[in-house]
C-alpha positions, 0 to 999 in steps of 0.5 A: 414336879409333884408326886405321890404313891399307895401301894394297898393290900386291897379287901380280899387278898392278905399278901400285896405283890405290887411294888413301886418306885418313885424318885423325882431326882435323877437316877443314873442318866435319867432326871427321874424315874417312876416304876410300878410293877405287878407280881404273880406267882404262887407262895410269895413269888410273886412279891418276890417277882415285883419287888426284885424286878424293881430293885433290878431296873433302878439298879440298872439305870444307875450303872448305865452311862448312856443319855437315851431314855428308851434304850437305857430302859430297855436294857434295864428290863431285858436284864430283870427279865434275865434274872428272873427266868434263870432264878425261877429255874433254880428254885422250885419254889419260884417257878411260874414267877413273873411281874407286869411293868410300867416304867417312866422317865419325863425330860423336859417336856417328853415323858418316855413310857415302856410296859408289859402287861396289864399294869397301866400309866394314863395322862389325865387333863380334861380327858383321861387317855390311856398310853399304854396298852394292856397285854392281855387275853381279854384285850386281845379278844376286845381287838379282834372284835370278839369282847365289847369294851365294856365288857372287858372289866367284868370278864372271868379271863380279864386277869389273864395276861400275855407278856409279863417279864420273868415269862420267858427267855426274851422279852416283848416291850412296848414302848410309848413318847408323850408330850406333856402339857402343863396341866397334864396329870399322870396315872401309874396303877396295876389293875387291882385299881384299873379292874375296879374303878372306871375311866371316867371315874378316875377322870372324875377323881383326878380332876377334883383335887389340886394334891397328888396325895389326895387323888391316891388316897381317893383312888385307893379307896374307891377300889377298894369301896368296889370289891378291892379284889386284888393288890391296888397300886396308885402313882400320881405325878404333875409334873409341872405342878405349882404345888409346895413339896412336903418332906 
């Protein structure tokens, strides 16, 4: 297992409302854990939403004694949502806050993934496969045939999401189960990367490097070079890498 992550403010923003967590060792009953959140909300509410959602998910997973990864992750996201909604009701400065979330864990050869919002998880080998499904207004238009896929990245409403942690009393979470190959690379990112760098270019960058740190740095550099209009987070995992881990 070899991982590296970077979160960057970007060129145009003054505050970073992204937050990520990466552990190659066990968290509770899960053998590893990877999380990316992209917060939303005025003042510091987006920063608070993403950071505290990650912290609460990690804390909940740490305490959970269940052996089923899907149950453990679902329970953690639901509890984080409940707390975020309650805090928004009590604090006027936090009203309207929320966050996307992608959570992943790898158990043997299988990866379990949960997502809410438009942050993404890709599996890259000789091709790039988006595993998560964007919960966004524009993506729904694409699925209905109202917007061409190639136009979605530049659509004026591309940042309008239809699901978020903290958006309501109940939360609809998508789950995915993926069998990983020995040469697979996993990329988890916020839309500050996926809106700035095409899938084809992500594939090129991943395939051009042997180490996860170089992949992360070039992905973030590419997003900033293309405008850096949002916060950028990239978390790269090579589950079966022979790389020597640098401490």
